[in-house]
Legacy VTK file of the C-alpha trace (Angstrom):
# vtk DataFile Version 3.0
C-alpha trace
ASCII
DATASET POLYDATA
POINTS 180 float
-4.460 21.975 -49.677
-1.295 23.955 -50.224
-1.080 27.677 -50.746
1.158 29.368 -53.289
4.031 31.093 -51.544
6.538 32.263 -54.173
5.774 34.417 -57.196
9.050 33.438 -58.938
10.694 30.053 -59.416
13.414 28.753 -57.061
16.432 26.703 -57.956
16.829 23.431 -56.074
19.774 24.604 -53.947
17.822 27.834 -53.045
14.797 25.680 -51.987
16.884 23.343 -49.916
18.547 26.249 -48.070
15.222 27.993 -47.583
13.506 24.835 -46.370
16.295 24.185 -43.839
15.621 27.582 -42.211
11.866 27.614 -42.449
9.481 26.844 -39.636
6.820 25.810 -42.191
7.202 22.888 -44.551
6.991 23.605 -48.252
6.762 21.435 -51.304
8.655 22.534 -54.404
6.808 21.834 -57.677
8.021 23.084 -60.959
10.175 25.654 -59.125
7.291 27.066 -57.081
6.958 26.884 -53.295
3.725 25.595 -51.745
3.217 25.765 -47.981
2.023 22.564 -46.328
-1.048 22.842 -44.161
-1.899 20.866 -41.044
-3.888 17.656 -40.948
-7.055 16.535 -39.215
-6.938 14.268 -36.141
-8.439 11.382 -38.255
-5.684 11.816 -40.898
-3.032 11.674 -38.157
-4.588 8.610 -36.440
-4.617 6.599 -39.703
-1.102 7.648 -40.577
0.187 6.819 -37.089
-1.507 3.389 -37.170
0.061 2.524 -40.529
3.535 3.926 -39.508
3.440 1.718 -36.316
2.385 -1.372 -38.243
5.094 -0.825 -40.920
7.760 0.013 -38.298
7.129 -3.248 -36.474
6.900 -5.335 -39.648
10.174 -3.859 -41.085
12.269 -4.113 -37.992
15.479 -6.005 -38.783
14.730 -6.086 -42.597
17.033 -3.214 -43.577
14.031 -1.198 -44.759
12.883 1.893 -43.043
9.467 3.706 -42.849
9.533 7.520 -42.782
6.749 9.966 -41.800
5.594 13.196 -43.188
8.569 15.358 -42.217
11.013 13.838 -44.672
10.846 14.924 -48.309
11.056 12.836 -51.515
12.897 14.283 -54.490
11.254 13.638 -57.839
13.446 15.246 -60.540
13.680 18.857 -59.326
10.462 18.672 -57.283
10.290 17.963 -53.570
7.229 16.386 -52.047
6.230 15.437 -48.555
4.225 12.164 -48.568
2.369 11.135 -45.478
4.719 8.151 -45.237
7.081 6.047 -47.363
9.268 3.037 -47.207
12.872 2.885 -48.359
15.104 -0.274 -48.536
18.676 0.779 -49.154
22.004 0.108 -47.442
23.281 3.762 -47.732
21.455 6.503 -45.956
21.806 9.106 -48.753
20.859 12.752 -48.128
19.700 13.321 -44.602
16.937 15.746 -45.623
15.393 14.024 -48.625
15.334 10.580 -50.294
15.001 9.594 -53.954
14.227 5.896 -53.918
11.053 4.909 -52.147
9.610 1.427 -52.545
6.230 2.307 -51.222
4.518 5.748 -50.822
1.319 6.366 -48.919
-0.938 9.390 -48.962
-4.004 9.768 -46.604
-6.570 11.710 -48.577
-7.810 15.082 -47.346
-10.692 16.974 -48.994
-8.271 19.674 -50.111
-5.558 17.357 -51.567
-7.587 14.381 -52.918
-7.469 15.448 -56.527
-3.816 16.373 -56.372
-2.836 13.098 -54.632
-4.754 11.012 -57.268
-3.547 13.118 -60.211
-0.222 14.949 -60.589
1.279 13.776 -57.377
0.524 10.124 -58.251
2.114 10.556 -61.713
5.167 12.207 -60.185
5.720 9.401 -57.704
5.096 6.735 -60.343
7.973 8.228 -62.429
10.411 6.963 -59.710
12.050 3.846 -60.899
12.231 2.447 -57.369
8.559 2.831 -56.624
6.548 -0.361 -56.473
3.307 0.704 -54.812
1.462 3.964 -54.312
-1.447 3.786 -51.715
-4.251 6.257 -51.181
-6.167 6.008 -47.925
-9.514 7.754 -47.442
-9.850 9.303 -43.965
-13.635 9.535 -43.824
-14.580 6.058 -44.783
-12.649 2.694 -44.683
-11.375 2.702 -48.289
-7.942 2.316 -49.881
-6.577 2.399 -53.427
-3.273 0.663 -54.219
-1.495 1.384 -57.484
1.067 -1.528 -58.105
3.830 -1.561 -60.701
3.612 -4.671 -62.928
5.500 -5.732 -65.981
2.755 -4.176 -68.078
2.438 -0.857 -66.226
0.354 0.085 -63.217
-2.652 -1.818 -61.911
-5.121 -0.457 -59.426
-6.742 -2.419 -56.550
-9.476 -1.087 -54.294
-10.523 -2.236 -50.822
-13.577 -0.892 -49.000
-14.958 -1.725 -45.578
-13.425 -2.629 -42.296
-13.420 -6.423 -43.336
-11.206 -5.743 -46.294
-7.443 -5.859 -46.235
-4.639 -3.899 -47.889
-2.048 -6.105 -49.494
1.371 -4.390 -49.687
3.389 -6.747 -51.909
6.354 -4.380 -51.931
6.958 -5.127 -48.249
5.150 -8.523 -48.051
2.460 -7.382 -45.603
-1.340 -7.645 -45.460
-3.126 -5.209 -43.254
-6.793 -5.397 -42.198
-8.476 -2.037 -42.758
-9.935 -2.311 -39.255
-6.312 -1.929 -38.015
-5.922 1.426 -39.811
-9.259 2.882 -38.786
-9.219 2.012 -35.077
LINES 1 181
180 0 1 2 3 4 5 6 7 8 9 10 11 12 13 14 15 16 17 18 19 20 21 22 23 24 25 26 27 28 29 30 31 32 33 34 35 36 37 38 39 40 41 42 43 44 45 46 47 48 49 50 51 52 53 54 55 56 57 58 59 60 61 62 63 64 65 66 67 68 69 70 71 72 73 74 75 76 77 78 79 80 81 82 83 84 85 86 87 88 89 90 91 92 93 94 95 96 97 98 99 100 101 102 103 104 105 106 107 108 109 110 111 112 113 114 115 116 117 118 119 120 121 122 123 124 125 126 127 128 129 130 131 132 133 134 135 136 137 138 139 140 141 142 143 144 145 146 147 148 149 150 151 152 153 154 155 156 157 158 159 160 161 162 163 164 165 166 167 168 169 170 171 172 173 174 175 176 177 178 179
């Protein structure tokens, strides 16, 4: 998953300065640095497929899709999701965003528990977030956590004939499109 890099806590400004100069991406969680590891080819294919679909769908809407090189700030933590969608008129900080509508993680064996657990809870604390999606890379399976008036509901789709309904951006995607 991610390897512990720093034995002592970093302040937000120190992290941002360090990250700007670093050749390796790091997440900052509770003041500690974690180096980001590379992804498998399957992980990248699924992410690229979804990014292309979302980019085409959002064109002209005022919303933008971002890939895994742009951070999200959650309180004093900084996380790199596989992709996220943001709908805002102002650009905000050029190196991180704070107001995603949709966040997607493609699950890796080493990050699966973290993405389903603490990372999901961190993202769900963002007021702007409407959907959090987890996509398995080894089998056609998706989980979508959707904000409702009563909290968060979870929907699961499995198999190439299923679809992923992204209500936050008004888009239904056949799983076969993600896994081709």
